[in-house]
TORLUMTOR-380681 format. One record per residue (C-alpha): residue number from 1; residue in three letters; y, x, z. Coordinates in steps of 0.1 Angstrom, whole numbers, plus 2048, in hexadecimal, padded with zeros to 3 digits. Layout:
<rs>
    i   aa   yy   xx   zz
  NUM  ALA    Y    X    Z
...
</rs>
This chain:
<rs>
    i   aa   yy   xx   zz
    1  MET  190  99C  11A
    2  PRO  182  9BF  112
    3  THR  17F  9D8  12E
    4  ASP  192  9F9  12E
    5  ILE  171  A0C  127
    6  ALA  168  9F4  10B
    7  ILE  18A  9FA  0FB
    8  ALA  186  A20  100
    9  HIS  164  A1F  0EF
   10  ALA  172  A0C  0D1
   11  VAL  18A  A29  0C9
   12  LYS  17E  A43  0B0
   13  LEU  188  A63  0C0
   14  LYS  197  A7F  0AB
   15  HIS  18B  AA3  0AE
   16  ILE  1A1  AB5  0C7
   17  ALA  1AB  ACE  0AC
   18  GLU  1BB  AB2  099
   19  ILE  1CE  AA7  0B8
   20  ALA  1D9  ACB  0BE
   21  SER  1E7  ACD  09B
   22  LEU  1FF  AB1  0A3
   23  LEU  20F  ACA  0BC
   24  SER  20D  AE7  0A2
   25  VAL  1F2  AF8  0B7
   26  GLN  1D7  B0B  0A3
   27  GLU  1B2  B04  0A9
   28  ASP  1AC  B29  0B1
   29  ASP  1C5  B25  0CF
   30  LEU  1B0  B0A  0DF
   31  VAL  196  B0F  0FA
   32  MET  17E  AF4  0EF
   33  TYR  16B  ADD  106
   34  GLY  157  ACB  0EC
   35  LYS  167  AB6  0D0
   36  HIS  180  AA2  0E4
   37  LYS  18D  AB9  100
   38  ALA  19D  ADB  100
   39  LYS  1B2  AF2  116
   40  LEU  1D3  B00  10A
   41  PRO  1DA  B25  111
   42  LEU  1FA  B2D  124
   43  LYS  208  B42  107
   44  LEU  211  B22  0F6
   45  ILE  22D  B1B  110
   46  ASP  250  B22  102
   47  LEU  268  B20  11F
   48  GLU  287  B20  109
   49  LYS  27A  B04  0F3
   50  ALA  26E  AF1  112
   51  LYS  291  AF1  121
   52  LYS  29F  AE0  101
   53  ASN  286  AC4  0FF
   54  LYS  287  AA3  113
   55  LEU  274  A99  132
   56  VAL  26F  A75  13D
   57  LEU  263  A6E  160
   58  VAL  24F  A4E  168
   59  SER  24C  A40  18B
   60  ALA  247  A1E  19B
   61  ILE  24E  A06  1B6
   62  SER  239  A07  1D6
   63  PRO  214  A04  1CC
   64  THR  201  9E4  1D4
   65  PRO  1DC  9DB  1D1
   66  ALA  1E5  9C8  1B1
   67  GLY  1ED  9E9  19F
   68  GLU  20C  9F2  18D
   69  GLY  1FE  A06  16F
   70  LYS  215  A24  171
   71  THR  1FD  A3A  15D
   72  THR  1F8  A1E  143
   73  ILE  21D  A1B  13F
   74  SER  222  A41  13D
   75  ILE  208  A43  120
   76  GLY  216  A24  10F
   77  LEU  23A  A31  111
   78  ALA  22F  A51  100
   79  LEU  21E  A3D  0E5
   80  GLY  23E  A28  0E2
   81  LEU  254  A46  0DF
   82  ASN  23E  A54  0C3
   83  LYS  241  A32  0B1
   84  ILE  267  A34  0B1
   85  GLY  266  A57  0A3
   86  ARG  267  A6D  0C2
   87  LYS  24D  A88  0C2
   88  THR  23E  A82  0E5
   89  THR  222  A8F  0FB
   90  VAL  216  A7E  11B
   91  VAL  20F  A97  138
   92  LEU  1FB  A89  155
   93  ARG  1E6  A92  173
   94  GLU  1C0  A94  174
   95  PRO  1AD  A79  186
   96  SER  19C  A81  1A7
   97  LEU  178  A75  1AC
   98  GLY  182  A66  1CE
   99  PRO  196  A49  1BF
  100  VAL  17F  A46  1A1
  101  PHE  161  A3E  1B8
  102  GLY  177  A2F  1D3
  103  MET  190  A13  1D0
  104  LYS  1A9  A1C  1B4
  105  GLY  191  A24  198
  106  GLY  19A  A3B  17B
  107  ALA  1BC  A49  172
  108  THR  1BC  A4A  14C
  109  GLY  1D2  A2B  145
  110  GLY  1C4  A0A  139
  111  GLY  1BF  9F3  11C
  112  HIS  1CF  A01  0FC
  113  SER  1E2  A1A  10F
  114  GLN  1C9  A34  11A
  115  VAL  1C1  A59  119
  116  LEU  19F  A61  10B
  117  PRO  182  A69  10F
  118  MET  187  A54  12F
  119  GLU  164  A5A  13E
  120  ASP  168  A80  13A
  121  ILE  18B  A81  149
  122  ASN  181  A6B  166
  123  LEU  160  A7E  16D
  124  HIS  163  AA4  171
  125  PHE  178  AA8  151
  126  THR  17A  ACE  14A
  127  GLY  171  AD8  16E
  128  ASP  194  ADF  17B
  129  PHE  18E  ACC  19C
  130  SER  16D  ADE  1A1
  131  ALA  17E  B00  19C
  132  ILE  19A  AF7  1B5
  133  GLU  17F  AEB  1CE
  134  LYS  16C  B0C  1CA
  135  ALA  18B  B22  1CE
  136  HIS  196  B0F  1ED
  137  ASN  173  B10  1FD
  138  LEU  16F  B35  1F4
  139  LEU  18D  B3C  20B
  140  SER  17D  B26  226
  141  ALA  15D  B3B  224
  142  ILE  171  B5C  224
  143  ILE  184  B51  244
  144  ASP  164  B48  257
  145  ASN  153  B67  24A
  146  ASN  170  B7D  257
  147  VAL  16F  B6C  279
  148  GLN  149  B71  27B
  149  ASN  146  B96  272
  150  LYS  151  BB3  289
  151  LYS  158  BCA  26C
  152  ASN  175  BC2  254
  153  ASN  182  BA9  26E
  154  LEU  1A7  BA0  26F
  155  GLY  1A3  B93  293
  156  ILE  1AA  B6F  288
  157  ASP  1AB  B56  2A4
  158  PRO  195  B3A  297
  159  ARG  1A7  B21  2AD
  160  THR  1C7  B26  298
  161  VAL  1B6  B23  276
  162  THR  1C6  B06  263
  163  TRP  1B3  B09  242
  164  LYS  199  AEE  23C
  165  ARG  180  AE8  221
  166  VAL  183  ACF  204
  167  MET  16E  AB9  1EE
  168  ASP  177  AA1  1D2
  169  MET  169  A81  1E2
  170  ASN  175  A68  1FB
  171  ASP  160  A6E  21B
  172  ARG  170  A65  23C
  173  SER  153  A74  24F
  174  LEU  15E  A97  246
  175  ARG  182  A94  253
  176  LYS  179  AA7  273
  177  ILE  15A  ABD  276
  178  ILE  14C  ADA  28A
  179  VAL  141  AF9  276
  180  GLY  12E  B17  282
  181  LEU  112  B05  296
  182  GLY  0EF  B14  297
  183  GLY  0F3  B34  2AA
  184  THR  105  B56  2A6
  185  MET  0F8  B5B  283
  186  SER  107  B3B  276
  187  GLY  12B  B42  27E
  188  VAL  145  B3B  299
  189  PRO  146  B17  2A3
  190  ARG  168  B06  29E
  191  GLU  177  AE5  295
  192  THR  183  AE0  271
  193  GLY  17F  AC5  256
  194  PHE  181  ABC  232
  195  ASP  19E  AB0  21C
  196  ILE  19B  AA1  1FA
  197  VAL  1A0  ABA  1DD
  198  ALA  1C0  AA8  1D2
  199  ALA  1CF  AB1  1F4
  200  SER  1C4  AD6  1F2
  201  GLU  1DF  AF0  1F3
  202  VAL  1CD  B01  1D7
  203  MET  1D3  AE2  1C1
  204  ALA  1F8  AE3  1CA
  205  ILE  1FA  B08  1C3
  206  LEU  1EA  B03  1A1
  207  CYS  203  AE8  199
  208  LEU  221  AFC  1A4
  209  SER  218  B1D  194
  210  ASN  228  B2C  175
  211  ASP  20A  B40  169
  212  LEU  1EB  B52  175
  213  LYS  1FE  B6E  185
  214  HIS  214  B56  198
  215  LEU  1F6  B42  1A2
  216  LYS  1E5  B60  1B1
  217  GLU  205  B69  1C4
  218  LYS  208  B46  1D2
  219  LEU  1E4  B45  1DC
  220  GLY  1EA  B65  1F0
  221  ASN  206  B53  203
  222  ILE  1EF  B39  213
  223  PHE  1F3  B39  238
  224  ILE  1D2  B3A  24B
  225  GLY  1DA  B3D  270
  226  TYR  1E0  B58  289
  227  THR  1CF  B77  297
  228  TYR  1C7  B79  2BC
  229  ASP  1E8  B8D  2C0
  230  ARG  1FB  B71  2AF
  231  LYS  201  B82  28D
  232  PRO  201  B69  26F
  233  VAL  1E4  B6C  257
  234  TYR  1E7  B64  232
  235  ALA  1CD  B62  216
  236  ARG  1D9  B83  208
  237  ASP  1D0  B94  229
  238  LEU  1AC  B89  223
  239  LYS  1AE  B96  1FF
  240  ALA  1A3  B73  1F4
  241  ASN  1BD  B6A  1DA
  242  GLY  1B0  B7F  1BE
  243  ALA  18D  B6F  1BF
  244  MET  19D  B4C  1C3
  245  ALA  1B3  B52  1A5
  246  ALA  194  B5E  191
  247  LEU  184  B3C  198
  248  LEU  1A3  B2B  18A
  249  LYS  1A7  B3F  16A
  250  ASP  19E  B22  154
  251  ALA  1AB  B07  16B
  252  VAL  1CE  B15  168
  253  MET  1CE  B0A  143
  254  PRO  1D8  AE6  13C
  255  ASN  1C1  ACE  12B
  256  LEU  1C8  ABD  109
  257  VAL  1B9  A9B  101
  258  GLN  1C5  A7D  0ED
  259  THR  1D2  A5A  0F3
  260  SER  1C2  A3A  0E6
  261  GLU  1DA  A3D  0C8
  262  GLY  1D1  A61  0C0
  263  THR  1EF  A72  0CE
  264  PRO  1EE  A91  0E4
  265  ALA  1EB  A8F  10A
  266  ILE  1EC  AAD  122
  267  ILE  1DA  AA7  143
  268  HIS  1DB  AC1  15F
  269  GLY  1D9  AC2  185
  270  GLY  1D6  AA4  19C
  271  PRO  1E7  AA5  1BE
  272  PHE  1EB  A83  1CF
  273  ALA  20F  A79  1D6
  274  ASN  208  A6A  1F8
  275  ILE  1F8  A8A  206
  276  ALA  205  AA5  1EE
  277  HIS  221  AA7  1D4
  278  GLY  212  A8F  1BA
  279  CYS  21B  AA0  199
  280  ASN  208  AB1  17D
  281  SER  20D  AD6  179
  282  ILE  22D  AE8  170
  283  ILE  218  AFA  156
  284  ALA  20D  ADA  145
  285  THR  230  ACB  145
  286  ARG  23F  AEB  136
  287  MET  222  AEB  11D
  288  GLY  22A  AC8  112
  289  LEU  24F  AD0  10F
  290  SER  247  AEF  0FA
  291  LEU  232  ADB  0E1
  292  SER  245  ABA  0DE
  293  ASP  268  AAD  0DE
  294  TYR  262  A94  0FA
  295  VAL  24A  A94  118
  296  VAL  242  A76  12D
  297  THR  234  A7F  14F
  298  GLU  22D  A6B  16F
  299  ALA  231  A71  194
  300  GLY  217  A62  1AB
  301  PHE  21B  A41  1BD
  302  ALA  23E  A34  1C3
  303  PHE  260  A45  1BE
  304  GLU  265  A4E  1E2
  305  LEU  245  A62  1E2
  306  GLY  23B  A73  1C1
  307  ALA  25C  A71  1B0
  308  GLU  26F  A7F  1CE
  309  LYS  257  A9C  1CF
  310  PHE  258  AA0  1AA
  311  LEU  27E  AA5  1AC
  312  ASP  282  AB6  1CD
  313  ILE  264  ACE  1CA
  314  LYS  256  AD1  1A6
  315  CYS  277  ACF  193
  316  ARG  289  AE7  1AB
  317  TYR  26D  B01  1A9
  318  SER  26A  AFE  183
  319  GLY  28D  AF6  177
  320  LEU  27F  AD6  166
  321  CYS  296  AB8  164
  322  PRO  28E  A94  158
  323  GLY  2A6  A86  13F
  324  ALA  29C  A63  147
  325  ALA  289  A51  163
  326  VAL  273  A32  160
  327  LEU  26A  A1B  17C
  328  VAL  24A  A07  177
  329  ALA  247  9E4  186
  330  THR  231  9C6  181
  331  VAL  237  9A1  189
  332  ARG  216  9A1  19D
  333  ALA  221  9BF  1B3
  334  LEU  243  9AF  1B9
  335  LYS  233  98F  1C4
  336  TYR  21D  9A3  1DC
  337  HIS  23C  9B3  1EA
  338  GLY  24B  990  1EC
  339  GLY  22F  986  204
  340  VAL  215  977  1ED
  341  GLY  1F0  97E  1F5
  342  LEU  1DB  992  1DD
  343  LYS  1C6  974  1D3
  344  GLU  1E4  960  1CA
  345  LEU  1F6  978  1B3
  346  ASN  1EC  967  193
  347  LYS  1FE  947  19D
  348  PRO  222  944  190
  349  ASP  23B  94A  1AB
  350  ALA  25E  954  1A0
  351  GLU  26C  951  1C3
  352  ALA  252  96B  1D0
  353  VAL  25C  982  1B4
  354  SER  280  97F  1BE
  355  ARG  277  987  1E2
  356  GLY  263  9A6  1D8
  357  LEU  280  9B4  1C3
  358  ALA  28D  9C4  1E3
  359  ASN  273  9DF  1DF
  360  LEU  27D  9E6  1BB
  361  GLU  2A2  9E6  1C5
  362  LYS  29B  A02  1DF
  363  HIS  289  A17  1C5
  364  VAL  2A6  A12  1AD
  365  GLU  2BE  A1C  1C9
  366  ASN  2A8  A3B  1CF
  367  MET  2AA  A45  1AA
  368  LYS  2CF  A42  1AA
  369  GLN  2D1  A58  1CA
  370  PHE  2C3  A73  1B4
  371  GLU  2DE  A6A  19A
  372  LEU  2C3  A60  181
  373  SER  2C8  A42  16A
  374  PRO  2AA  A2C  16F
  375  VAL  298  A16  154
  376  VAL  281  9FB  162
  377  ALA  260  9F5  150
  378  ILE  24F  9D4  157
  379  ASN  22A  9D9  151
  380  LEU  21F  9B8  142
  381  PHE  201  9A5  14F
  382  SER  1F3  986  13F
  383  SER  1FA  971  15E
  384  ASP  220  978  15D
  385  THR  236  95A  154
  386  PRO  257  95B  141
  387  GLU  268  94E  161
  388  GLU  25B  96A  176
  389  LEU  264  985  15C
  390  ALA  287  975  159
  391  VAL  28C  97A  17F
  392  VAL  285  99F  17C
  393  LYS  29A  9A4  15D
  394  LYS  2B8  991  16C
  395  ARG  2B7  9A7  18C
  396  CYS  2B5  9C7  177
  397  GLU  2D3  9BC  163
  398  GLU  2E6  9B5  183
  399  LEU  2DE  9D8  18F
  400  GLY  2E9  9E6  16D
  401  VAL  2C7  9F4  166
  402  PRO  2B7  9F1  143
  403  VAL  296  9DF  144
  404  ALA  27A  9D8  12B
  405  VAL  259  9C5  12C
  406  ALA  23D  9DC  120
  407  ASP  21B  9CE  114
  408  VAL  20A  9F0  110
  409  TRP  1E8  9E5  11E
  410  GLY  1E6  9CB  102
  411  GLN  1F9  9DB  0E6
  412  GLY  1FB  A00  0ED
  413  GLY  219  A12  0DF
  414  ALA  225  9F3  0CD
  415  GLY  229  9E2  0EE
  416  ALA  241  9FE  0FB
  417  VAL  259  A00  0DD
  418  GLU  275  9EE  0F0
  419  LEU  270  A04  10F
  420  ALA  26E  A23  0F9
  421  GLY  290  A1A  0EA
  422  LEU  2A0  A16  10C
  423  VAL  291  A37  119
  424  ALA  29B  A4A  0F9
  425  GLY  2BE  A3C  0FD
  426  ALA  2C0  A47  121
  427  VAL  2B5  A6A  118
  428  ASP  2CC  A6D  0FB
  429  ALA  2EA  A61  110
  430  LYS  2E6  A7D  128
  431  ALA  2F9  A9B  11C
  432  THR  2EC  AB3  137
  433  CYS  2CE  AAF  14C
  434  GLY  2D2  AAF  172
  435  PHE  2CB  A9D  192
  436  LYS  2D7  A9E  1B6
  437  PRO  2BB  AA8  1CF
  438  VAL  2B6  A95  1EF
  439  TYR  2B9  AB4  204
  440  GLU  2BF  AD9  202
  441  TRP  2A2  AF1  20A
  442  GLU  2B6  B06  222
  443  TRP  2BC  AE8  239
  444  PRO  2A8  AE7  25A
  445  VAL  285  AD8  255
  446  GLN  28E  AB9  26A
  447  LYS  2AE  AB3  256
  448  LYS  299  AB4  236
  449  ILE  280  A9B  243
  450  GLU  29B  A84  250
  451  ALA  2AD  A85  22E
  452  ILE  28E  A7A  21C
  453  ALA  284  A60  235
  454  GLY  2A7  A52  239
  455  LYS  2B2  A52  215
  456  MET  291  A4C  202
  457  TYR  27E  A36  21B
  458  GLY  29B  A26  22E
  459  ALA  28F  A31  250
  460  ARG  2A5  A2C  26E
  461  HIS  297  A49  282
  462  ILE  27D  A64  282
  463  ASP  265  A6A  29F
  464  TYR  254  A8C  2A3
  465  THR  234  A8F  2B8
  466  ALA  230  AAC  2D0
  467  ARG  218  ABC  2B7
  468  ALA  232  AB8  29B
  469  ARG  24D  AC9  2B0
  470  LYS  235  AE6  2B7
  471  ASP  22F  AE8  292
  472  LEU  254  AEB  28C
  473  GLU  256  B08  2A3
  474  LYS  239  B19  292
  475  ILE  249  B14  26F
  476  THR  26A  B23  27B
  477  GLY  258  B40  28B
  478  LEU  246  B48  26A
  479  GLY  267  B46  257
  480  LEU  25B  B29  241
  481  ASP  275  B10  24B
  482  LYS  288  B13  22A
  483  LEU  26B  B04  216
  484  PRO  26E  AE1  208
  485  VAL  25C  AC5  219
  486  CYS  240  AB0  20A
  487  ILE  23C  A92  220
  488  ALA  219  A82  223
  489  LYS  21E  A5D  226
  490  THR  20D  A3C  21D
  491  GLN  214  A31  1FA
  492  LYS  211  A0D  203
  493  SER  233  A0A  214
  494  LEU  255  A1A  213
  495  SER  24F  A20  238
  496  ASP  232  A33  248
  497  ASN  221  A11  251
  498  PRO  20C  A03  234
  499  GLU  211  9E0  241
  500  LEU  237  9E0  23B
  501  ILE  239  9D5  217
  502  GLY  259  9CC  204
  503  ARG  277  9DE  210
  504  PRO  273  9E4  236
  505  LYS  292  9ED  24B
  506  ASP  299  9FB  26D
  507  PHE  277  A0D  26F
  508  VAL  26E  A2E  27F
  509  VAL  25A  A48  26E
  510  THR  243  A5D  284
  511  VAL  23B  A81  27A
  512  ARG  219  A89  28A
  513  GLU  216  AAD  27F
  514  ILE  223  AC5  265
  515  GLU  20B  ADA  250
  516  ILE  215  AFA  240
  517  ALA  20E  AFF  21A
  518  SER  21F  B21  216
  519  GLY  20B  B29  1F7
  520  ALA  216  B09  1E5
  521  GLY  239  B0E  1F4
  522  PHE  23F  AEF  208
  523  LEU  239  AE0  22B
  524  ILE  225  AC0  230
  525  PRO  232  AA8  24B
  526  ILE  216  A8F  251
  527  THR  222  A6D  25B
  528  GLY  212  A4D  268
  529  GLU  1ED  A4B  264
  530  ILE  1EB  A5C  242
  531  MET  1CA  A70  23E
  532  ARG  1C5  A8D  226
  533  MET  1A0  A83  222
  534  PRO  19F  A5E  217
  535  GLY  181  A48  21E
  536  LEU  16E  A30  207
  537  PRO  176  A0B  208
  538  GLU  15D  9F1  213
  539  ARG  153  9EC  1EF
  540  PRO  159  A0D  1DC
  541  ALA  15E  A0D  1B7
  542  SER  13F  A22  1B4
  543  GLU  12A  A03  1B8
  544  ASN  135  9F8  195
  545  ILE  130  A19  184
  546  ASP  10F  A1E  171
  547  ILE  0FF  A31  154
  548  ASP  0E4  A26  13C
  549  GLU  0C7  A3A  12E
  550  ASN  0DD  A44  110
  551  GLY  0F8  A53  126
  552  ASN  111  A36  122
  553  ILE  126  A32  141
  554  THR  132  A0F  14C
  555  GLY  148  A03  169
  556  LEU  165  A1C  166
  557  PHE  187  A0C  165
</rs>
């Protein structure tokens, strides 16, 4: 069986100008990055046209080590919709180098359902992550410089500074560090740390901005800490947001590439859904809707994480609304949620599939709480048996949910024609687009957290640590309590305990602290043991990645 990278190398890529022409975009409007990548200027966005076209959201059941292939299905669905005559663009997030070299690997799809060139997209791409990292760390340097110098000093109390540094790599050793050592000329010593770029507030700001002007304004709203006389300090007080925005002038433009079948794909932004809001940029989604009749987009991890944030945060800030929602599941993942060990997943076990359906049922229930009509996509693996597939199909029929088996890895768009027909039917059946949010922004912060944890996760109770309660007081004092909440939680479970697979019940969620992301426009309750700087696994994916003397890369997947 060929590898993803071998399949990608077998595709003869079209010039990016040819891909752009499919969207009626002129070559002169492209900002070219070689022959196969380009940036799209924001002037191509047509808000009125975007409102009339159709958006499809793809999410998934709770992730497992077996993988669900949500990105692969998203790409394949877009290919399938094009095959049935719907002009469709897939709009995705950019991969982070952390997972590429860590455990997950690349994020460009798989098999015959990929976005290309996959090595470029997975490794640096057009430099957006680097620009975000530099803009974030510029603010870090400005803060420490202001604390160090007697002139032009705002009187910032370094003990209250919440702004960390970021890098786009998994490195647990940098979670907590001391800066400013080495004497008076090297700064003021204080405790700080690193987050991964995908968790940077600058990343979230980029993804929730409307344009460059809006981006600069939101950067200025970043909360830094307090002065010694307890006055709040924001990035605009340090006059940092102009320079930060200048570093992001190209990164704010979404990236155009192509799929393995030569259709357009727009890729932009990359916040994780377990530690941020998990969606590509508003700009990219609007761009896709301006240039094609249908857009397929995904929300990170499972529905209770990325999709909840997509709907309660991204859609409410932007006015976007999905006309259909797809839930990706695999037989292998359902067996895992049914109690089967990772090494045994290739063995037929229809009973384990049936046990694992409780997880799928909860996500379907969550979709219906938003008053969305779900379509289930079973991502086909070669080890799946007809009996196992029949168990999933039967339960979906009992739930009144359309379901299709999609072999997009093996067949590309041809393997998603049935799924595309169901999705198109769901979109066309919806006269007006709308959904019911889980909470209202004006509610108290605790009520918003409890609504998400109770309705989406199934939690019985929420515990708040002493630090979290103090954070709540600070948030209210700053007048930021009306912001939406973006809960940081493990993706491995509906609960905040990664060991509780399937559909756990009667569990308690613990909120350890609540971070302020006033620039992005949300609050981040951090639950359980979730970390905003991941670590590498015992055997990182980097061990398999290599390059030969001719520049050919191997080991990416």
